[in-house]
Phi, psi and omega in degrees: 000130178293133176290139175309140185289128175231123178231165183218152167243129195231076183273156177262130181278047179255006180189192182271168178288107184271169183292328177298314181291329175297312179301320177300310183301317184295318181294324176294312179304307183298317179299315183294317181292322179303321190259007182068029186266202185238129179255123189239157176235124178240126174270107181274087189254038181278344173283085191299323184289322184267336184280147181211154180296329181292320177292322174304315181294325174294321177292319180292324178291322180298315178299318177299317178299327179282346181083028179257109180259156176246156194267334180230180181297147177297135177262126178262112184303323184292344180275357183254022186303317184295322178293323178296318182291323178297321182285324177296318177296324177299320174296319176302311184299322179279002180077009182266359172210167184207158178279146180208107178049048180087339178264170172242128185248145179273132182273101187286123180294154182280340186287172180294140173242117184220157173210159176261110183276141185289350175252309191262000178070212190291130182222135179221148175230155174266124178300327179297341180269001177243118184293154170304135189237158186283134175250330174232124180285175187295340177268013175069022172262145188282154168272167190300311187291347174270313187292327182290327175294312178308309181296311176303321175297312184290328184274358178060045184288131178262325185225131175249106180251119187205177183291153184289349173295350177266358179308311183296338180279338189300317180298322178295322182289318183296323177300324179291317174304316181297316182301324181275001179069031180238151175284140182281153175284174177279133179256139179220113181254127190270145180299149182288162176259131179243153174283181179294343176274358180085004176260158187307136184299129181210185180292345181285347181266001180114205181300137173233353179267139179306318182300329176298315175291329170302313185296324185278356174103022175276137179279144183295327178294323180290320184299307180306312180300316181297311181296327184292328181271011177271087185095009180213150172220154187275004177090007179221192182271002179300142177220341185230158168059051170279114171287160178304319183293329175293311181304314183297318177296321187272342194285138175206149185292329188289356178258004175280130176281161183273333183272159186301146176264143182259127175272106184254104181302323181298316180296319181296316182295321182297314179300319178300314176306320176296321177298314180297323183293335184261359175280148174295138183309316184288340177285340181278335187297320178292339179285332182255356185295316182296310179297332175292316176296325175296330177277356180087021181246128179266099180303332177288348175284341175257161177298145180303324174295326178292317181299309182297324176294322179293321181297311184295322182296325191247348186303325182296339182262006185250146181255337180224160177294333176294313181293326177297317179303313181295321173286327174294323176305314177304323185279333179269334186217119186300339178298342184256008168304125180305126184257139173058039173292125186303318182286326176294315179293327181291320176300318177296310184293339182300312179202086179302323181294321180290326176301308182298317185290326175294315178298316183297320182289319176294322180298314183294321181291314187284331179300336181280349176284130170287162184308317186289346178264005179282066181235156190307316183296315178294321177296318178301317183294318181295314182292323178292318178298325181291318178299320180295319180295324184274353179056049175229161173298156181299325177299328179295341178262314186290313185300312174301329177290317183297315175297318183294325183277329187242333188085359179233170182259004181231128175197189171298172173310139188299321180301317178293319176305307177307316180296318181291317182290329177098155188298299186299319185289322180298311179299325179291320182292317181298325177288316179293326180292339181310323183292344178293336177291356177273351181284000000 
């Protein structure tokens, strides 16, 4: 009878949860859920100087944000010191390890150490090429390659899924399993994450901590979708809108690729924008309320209809909830109209008189509209009629309005922009922008 699948994610609380670790956690979680197995979390806090409770909490928060729950109590490796020492002393007693200047070294066997990796297939090392290595330091604390075997044994881990940078550790660990008379788990080494320049992903490529992406306005569903496709594919052309159930049903180790995966921030932001565009507008409001308040904008100070209309008008052009908040702020509060945008200043400077004339004509025409008629369809018709009466192209009317209302030359359609900003505020900004023609 096959043993129930048990996998683990084992981060070290010496730093934040980075995206590579998040992908490893996600793959382990999906594998466990797909097979009805158990997903465990172990905090490897044996580095006493660098480990901290704050980093542990950040890791837990990051996993929770991603929607990855664990099935049993969190195991803290540092609390298992006595067990590590017990097993090391047993190996010394059995002649499989020996004391050396206060430390304990594992006696590495000379024969071949090989395994069938679930991703990279058959991998082998010659034991004679690996020197005897320390399993207990002189202060009786365990080293990584020994403690993880002890813990995985006691936690009954059946599959170890981790980054390919651990391949070189695996022969040492398999040798320890053998020395302890235990079967090794199935190993599956995941391809590394690289930046767009082809080099190993690091801080030089930008944010690498999951919390940073949360703070910049990436949605957890989009992040899960993006991470899942880094080195894995579902076997079809799907790329977007995977629910957790979809990923769980489709996930299998045999679809993990052997080549490095590229972390493309542009694609992540695009994917996030797609998720935002498909969300109900009211559901986006709670996600931008905090960032709006951080900007000094109280969404409750404007009518609910105006706030929701602002979100609806611009969300398809935004890639993160933080960007959405910034653009909504422009539509709710004139203080956030962009100042000194080079393209906008260039447009004004090209023909200041034409800029002023367009604003004046638009203001005069639209001022006649009552509040109840201030709707996108009516505004579009009025602006088109005005352009025809002035015998100018539509852009000659629209662009000055866009610049006056936002300070930028790119936005949603101008009729939708006017509706989002509202009648009185739009007319006020058109009047104030008239002075820009003096530059």
